[in-house]
N, C-alpha and C positions, 0 to 999 in steps of 0.2 A: 342320897336325896338331891334333887336339882336345886341349885341356887335361883331363886326368884328374880334376882338382879340380872342374871345371865338370860333369863328365859324372855325379860323385857327387853334386853338388848337385841337379842336375836329377832323378836318380833318386829323391833323398829327397823332393823337392818332389812327384814323380809318386805316390809312396807315400802321402805325406800327404793329397793330394788324393783318392786313392781311398779312403783310410780314412775321410775326412771324408764321403765320400758314402754309403759302406756302413755308417756308425755307425747302429745301431737305436735307434728312438725308445723310450720307456718303455711296457711292456705295458699293454694297455687295462685289465687286471683291477686294476692299481695305480692308474691314474687314476680308476676307478669306486670304488674303496675309499677314496681320500684324503678325501672329505667325510665319510663315515662315521667314519673313524678320527681325523679332527680333533675331531669332536663327541665321540667317546668319550673323547679325551684331555682334553679341556676340561672335560666334565661328570661322568666318572667317575674316570679316573686322577689328576688333578689334585686333586680334593677328596678322594679317598681318602688320598693322600701327605700332604696339608694336615691331614687329620684325625689321622693318625698322628703327625705333627710336634707338633701342638698338644696332643696327650695326653701329650706328655712334658715340657711346659711349664706354668708357672704363666701366667695371663693376667689383664689388666686387665678391667674391666667393658665395654671396647668390644671386647675379643677379641685386644689386642694381646698378643705374647708377651713375657714380662718375664724370668724366671729358668728354667734348666734343672733339673727336678726328676727326671728319669729316670721310674722306675715308682712313684714315689710316688703318682699318682692313682689307679693300679690297685690299689695296697696299701690306699689309703684305703677304696676301694670293698668289698673283700673283709674288712675289719675293721669295716664298718659293718652292724649287725644289720638296719636297715631295707632295706638294699640285697639282703642275703641273703633277707629275706622276700619282697622284690620277684621275686627269681628264682623262689623257691618258688611265688608267685603265678602267675607266667607258665607254669612248667612245668604246673601244675594247670590253669590256663585252656586250656592246648594240650591236655591229656588229655581235657578235658571236651567241647571243642568239635571237634576234628578227627575222632575215630572216631564220634561220633554224627552230625556231618555227612555222612559217608560213608555210615554205614548207612541214615539216614533218606532221604537222596538217592537211593540204590540201590533201596530198596524202591519209592519213589515211581516211578522210572523204569521198573521192572519190572512194577509194576501198571498203568502207564498207557501201556505199549509195545503193548497190544492195541487193534486197530482196532474197538471197540464204538462204537455210537451216543452222541454227546455227549462222547467222551472228549477232544476237542480243548479242551473248556471246562476241564477238570481239567488238562490240559497248560498252559494259559495261567495258571491258578492257582498250580500249583506252580513255574512260572518267573517269576512276577510279581516276586518279590523283586529279580530283576535290573534292575528299572527304579526302584527305591526308594533314594533316597539315605540316607546315614547319617544326616544331619539330621532328615529326614522320619521315618525308622524310629525314631530316638531319642525324637521327640516322642510318637509313637503307643505306645511302650512305656512312656514315662513317664506318660502318662495311665493305662494299663492297670495299671501297678504302683503307681499313687498310694496312699498309706497310708490316706487317709480315702475319696476319691472314686472309687478306682480299681475296676474290674469284679472283678478277682480277689479283693480283699479283700471285696467284697460277697458273693461266692459263699462265701468262707470263713466269714464271719459268719452266713450263711444256713444253713450247715449245722452251727452251733453252734461254730466255732472262733474264735479270737481273731485280730485283725488282724496282719498281718506287714509289717514294714519292708524290703520286697524289696530296695531299694537304700540303705536307712539302718541295717540291722542286718548287722553283720560276718559273721554266720552264714549269711546268704542272698545277700549282695551279690554275690560272684563267680559264684555259681551262676546267678542272675538275669541278670547280664550275659552269662555264657555261653549261656544260652538265647536271648537276643535275637541274640547274634552267630551261633548256628546257624541261626536263621529269616533271618538277612540273608544267609547264605552258601549255603543250600540252592539257590535259583534257579540260580546258577552251575554248581554241581555236578551238578545235575539235567539241566541241557542238555547238559553234557560227556557224562555217562553215557548220556542218550537217544541221543545221536550214536554211541557205541560200540555201544549194542543195535541200532541200525538196520542196522548193517554186519554182524551175524551171520548167516550163510547159514541159511535155514530147515531145511535138510536136516539140520542138527545136531539140531534139536529133534525133527524126524520120527524120527530114529534112537532118541531118548529115548522117544518114544511107542511105538515098536514094541517096546521091551524093558519097558514099562509102568512108566516112571519118573514120580514125581510132581513137584510143583511145587518142593520143596525139593532133590530129587535134580537137576532140570534147573538150578536156580539154582547148586548145588555143583558140578556135574560139567561144565556148558556154559557158562552165563552168566557167572559170575565169571571162569573162566580166559580166556575169549575176549574180554572187556573189560578184562582185567588192564592194558593200557597205558593206558585211559583211567582207571581207578581210581588207577594210579600218578601219573598227571599231576595228578589232583584232590587226592590225598593230599599230593603235593609243594607244590602252591599253597597248600592250606589250611594247611598247617604254617608255611610262611613267613609267611602272613597272620596266623597266630596269634602268632607272635613279634613281629610289627610291628604289632599291633593298638594303636590310639590313638584314633579317632574316637568310638567307642562309650564309651570310659571317660572322655574329656573331656566329653562330653555327659550322660551318665548318673549318673555318680558322682564324677568329678574325683579319682579315686584313693582316695576314702573308702568307707566308714568306717574309721577307725583304720588306714588304709594296706592295707586288705584286698583292694582292687581295683586297687592301683598296679601296673602293669605296666612292663617295661623300656623301652619306647618313651616312655611318658608320663612316666616319672621323668627320661629322658634330655632330653625337651623341657623340663620344669620347671627343670632344672639350668642348661640353655643359655639360655633365652629369659626365664624368670622371675627366677632367681637369678643369672644371668650367670656362672656357673662353666664358662667354656667347656673348660678343661682337663679337668675331671671328665667333662663331657658328651661330650668326644671319646674319652675312655677307655672310656666307656659304649658308644659307637657301634663301638669296636674290638671289644669283648667281645661284643657282639650279633653282629657280622660272624662271630666266630670260632665262636660257638655255632651259628648258622645253617650255615655251612659244615661244621662236624663232624657235625651232626645229618643234613644233606643227603648227605655222602658215607656215613655209616653207613647210612642209608636206602637208598641206591643200592645198597649191597653186599649188603644183606639181602634186598631185593625184586628185583633184576635176575634172579635165577635162577627167580622165580615169574611174571614176566611173560610171556605166551604171544602170539606174533604169528601171524595166520592166514596 
């Protein structure tokens, strides 16, 4: 006669064997995502968490955390008149560069979209700033804006004016840097908008021609609505780039004169790698992140209803 306990043991072993055979492996999508998630955790999540932690501490010159200070680094920034001025500089710089970049790029794209002879040369010229580095562009504009040998001041004096310190006068410095930034960013915006224009069906323009619509009617009723996704993309990228601008400021004015061109990222860089105030620099990084996040969310809410998809 069979022992019942032996039968139970055999059944349990059989079930365990079946379960081990039918156990499913990890889904392929998890395996494919693991490398990307690992890189994201190491280079994005960990630095962000470390920045938040550092912003709450006082640090040594080597970046080691010393004592917990809470929000003291943040309150110090918002009671510093120079930092408030830098916030204003950044907002003004953004207001000067982003709308003008969009408007100029859109007009150039619309004008060069026609297939006239020789138009390819103009398209190459309009998009050429894409291939110019910040360093090379800064050298060129430094020569152009030079207070004594610059071409612009030669033109000013030729017409009876006085020489202008484009980068040395606080009344002109931020506007001059903004002009250089617009010139540097036009190439990218132009190419994106040209791609949007090329995707517009010509039947839309034929309908406008039938009703006798002119250039501005076509632009307002057809072109802008149908390339609104491209406009929205360029606007978002330009806005973020304006808040994160660093290279032009560093090479053209170094934040001067009188702090008039000092922007958020340049101040952050100086506090972290020149003055070794890592706690304050981390707090500035978090403030910059919050500003960009809030503006992006607001921009999305305001513009998503105006984006038209064909």
